[in-house]
N, C-alpha and C positions, 0 to 999 in steps of 0.2 A: 558570573553566570557563564561567561564566554569560556572560561577554562572548563567548566562542567561540560558544556555542549562539545568541546574538543575532545575531552576524555570519553564521553559517550560515543563520538564517532570512531575514536581509536579503539575502543573497547569491542565495538561491534566488527570493525575491520580485523581485529586480532582474532575474534572468535570464528569469522567467515571460513577460514580453511579448515578449522576443526569440525564445523557443522558439515561442510562439504565432505570431508574425509569420513565422516560417521554415517553417511547415507547408504552406502552399499550393504551394510549388514543389519539395516533397519528398515526394510521395505514392507515389512509386515504389519498388521494391526496390532495395536497394544491391548486391546480387549476392553477399552474404556472409550467414552465419548467426551468431547469438550462441552463447555456450558452451553453452546448453541445446539447441541444435540447430534453433532457430526462425529463419525467413527475417527479416532485418532490413530495415527501410525506410530511406531516405535520412535521414528525419526522426529515426529513432532515433539514427543516428549523429551527426547534427547537434546533437541535445540533449545527448547523452553528451559530446561534445567541448566543448560550452560549459559544462556543469557541472563538468567535470573541471577546466577551466582556472579557473572563478570559485571552486569550493570549495577546491581545491588551493592558492589563494593566500590563503585565510583564516587568519590568525595563530591558531595553536592547533589547526589541522587537520593531523594527521600522515599520514593515509592516505586515499585515495579509491578506492572500488569500485563497480562498477555491474554490472548483469545482462547488459550488452553486452560487458563485458571479462573475459578469462580470469582474470586475476590482480588483485592489490591494487597501486595506484600509491602509491609512497612519496612523501610531500609534506613530510617533515620530522618534527618532534616534535609529539605532541599526540593527540587523539581521532580515531576512525576514522568516515568518512562513508560510508554505503552508500545507493545511488540506484537507483530504477528510472526513468530519464530521461523515458520516455514510455510509461506504463502505458496499455494499450489501443490501442496504435498501429495494430492492425488496423481500428479504428474511423475511422482517417483517411480510407480510401477512400470509405465511405459518409456521412462528415462526421458522426460521432457523437462523444460526449464522450470525453475522454482526461484524463490527469493525470501528475503528476510525484510520486514518492514518496522521501522521505528520512529515513534514520535516522542518529542521532548516538550512536555506541558509545564508552564509556570503556573501550575494550579492543581488542586487535588482532583483526582479522577472519580467520576466521569467529568470531562471539561469540554468547553467549547473549542472548536478549532481555532478560535481567534486567541486562544491561550498558548498556542504552539510558539516556541522560540527556536525550534529547528525540527527537521524530519528528513528522512531519507530511506534508501532502500538498497540492498544488496541483491544482485542479480547472479544466479549461479548457472551461467551459460557455457559456452565453449571456453570462455575465460571469466573470471570473477571480477565484477565492477561494482562500483557503489556510486549512486546519485545522491547528494546531500545537499540540503538546502538550509540556509540561514541568512537572516538579515536581507531578504530579497533577492539573493543570489544563489545559483545552483552550481555545484562543481561535480564533475564526474572523475573518479578514482579508478585506478587499476589496482586490485588487490593481490599481492603476491607474498607468500610466507608471512601474512598477517600484517603486512605493512601496506598503507595506501599511498600510491603515488598519483599525482595529478595528471590526468589525460586532458581534461578540457575545463576552463574556467568560464564563468558567466553564461552557462548554457542557456539557449533559448529554443523554443519550439520554431521549426522552420516556417517561413511565411507562407509557402506553398505546401499545404497538407497533402499527405499521400495515403495514409492507411486509416481503416476503421475496424473496430471489433466490439461486438454486443454479446453479453452473456445471456443465459437463460435459454429456454427452448423457444423456438419461433412461434409455435401456436399458443405459447403462454404470454406472449407480448400483448400489451394493449394496442388498440387499433392506432393510436397517435404514435406510439414508439415504432409500430411497423411503418407507418406513412413516412416517418422520418428516415428510416433505413432505406426504403424505396427511393428517397431523394438523392441520398448520399452515395448509394451503392454504384451508381452510374459515373461517379466522380472519383471515388477512392477504391483502393485495393483491400479485400478482405484479409485481416490478420487477426486470428483469434486462437490461442494456444491453450486455454484453460487454467491459466495462472495470471491472476490480475497483473502481477508485477512485470512479468514478461510482455503482456499486450500494452501495458502503459508505457514500458520502455521504448517500444516500437514508436509510440505516439511521440515521446520526448526526442527520439531520434529522427523520425521522418515528418512529423506533423500529422494531425489528424483528430480522431475521436475514439475514445474507448467509453463503454457504459456497461454497468450491470443495473439495468432499469428496474422500476417497479414492474411486477408481474401480476397476471391476473391471480395466480395462486399465492403471491407473496407482494402485496401491495407496499411493504416496507422494504422490498429488494432483499438482497442476500448479504451483502458485504457489511462488515462492522464499522461503526462510525469512528470509534476511539482508534482501533488498531489498523484500519485500512483506508477508509474515506478520508478522514481528516488529514493523516500524514502525507498520503499521495496527492490529495488535493492541494496541500501546502506546497509540495514539490512543484506540481504544474503551474500554480499561480505564480510561484517565484521565477519560473521559467517563462513568465509572460503569456501563459495560457489562462484558461478559466475552469472552474469546477462548478457543479451544480447538482443540486438534489431534484431538479426539474423546475424550481422556482426562483433560485438564487444560489449563491456560493454555499457549498457544502460546508465551509467553515463556519457559517452562521446558523447551522441547525442547532437547536437547543438539545444539550446532552442531558438526558434523564435517567440513564441506565448504562452500566459498564458495557454491557454486550449488546447494546442497541444497534439495530440495522438501519440502513438508509439507502435509497436509490443514489446512484452516483453517476456523473456524466462528466468526462475530463477530456480537454483538448484545446485545440485553437479557438480563440475567442469567438470568431465569426461562426464557427460551427456550433458552439454551445448557445450563441444567441439565437441561431436559426432552430436549434432544437427546443429551447425554452418556447419560442414563437409557436412551434408545432404542437407542443404539449398544452399550450394555453388556448389553442384554437377549438 
């Protein structure tokens, strides 16, 4: 299984420059919607097709799923790979940060986050980087020409947190979420860019808290459990932080549907503890 995980990481790294190079000509809508009802860009479809081809060909990968597809693609025998091919694709039009998220599950999908054996994300920023977690450790890579070179090993969240970012419209936040933000905004700097993975990478780099909470209009939140919450929660927990759905680790949320949504809170353990206490009050 370790060889398969390494091959998945290498396949994602190899595809990243191609995904990035394909963005300029694919900024318009494709005319279709994904299974969650969101309008797809041509770039979403391009990234999904490329990753389905590359990851489906990895020896030891038995299933491929993405938030752009209704169902799971059978690739043979082995682990299941769940992907958000282009996280934050709405940032393509204004040319802001985006990413690719991947989770490797040792179980059929949908699966619990406890079935993850590895997870990571690529960040398409001024440079292309990857944070990848396995066996309780996070490594940060620089990706150039499809090759991943180690930048930092055993990455952990800084002890002194600096940043916070919460998704959703402020009037749509429940009162307890708003009360928590009132607490932390005097301690931390606001960093929110509209792509989950960019905001989470700020937390991994500087310490702090990211959330896409339950909303008045969407009590289940917005982000997908299989493709976003679980993989990124796994990365943050492997880096010494905590994830939560508001009551406990997001990795413990029961998986009942491939495109299931969940509230998610990620960051330094102390900040997530405080948040859960606020939500319980």
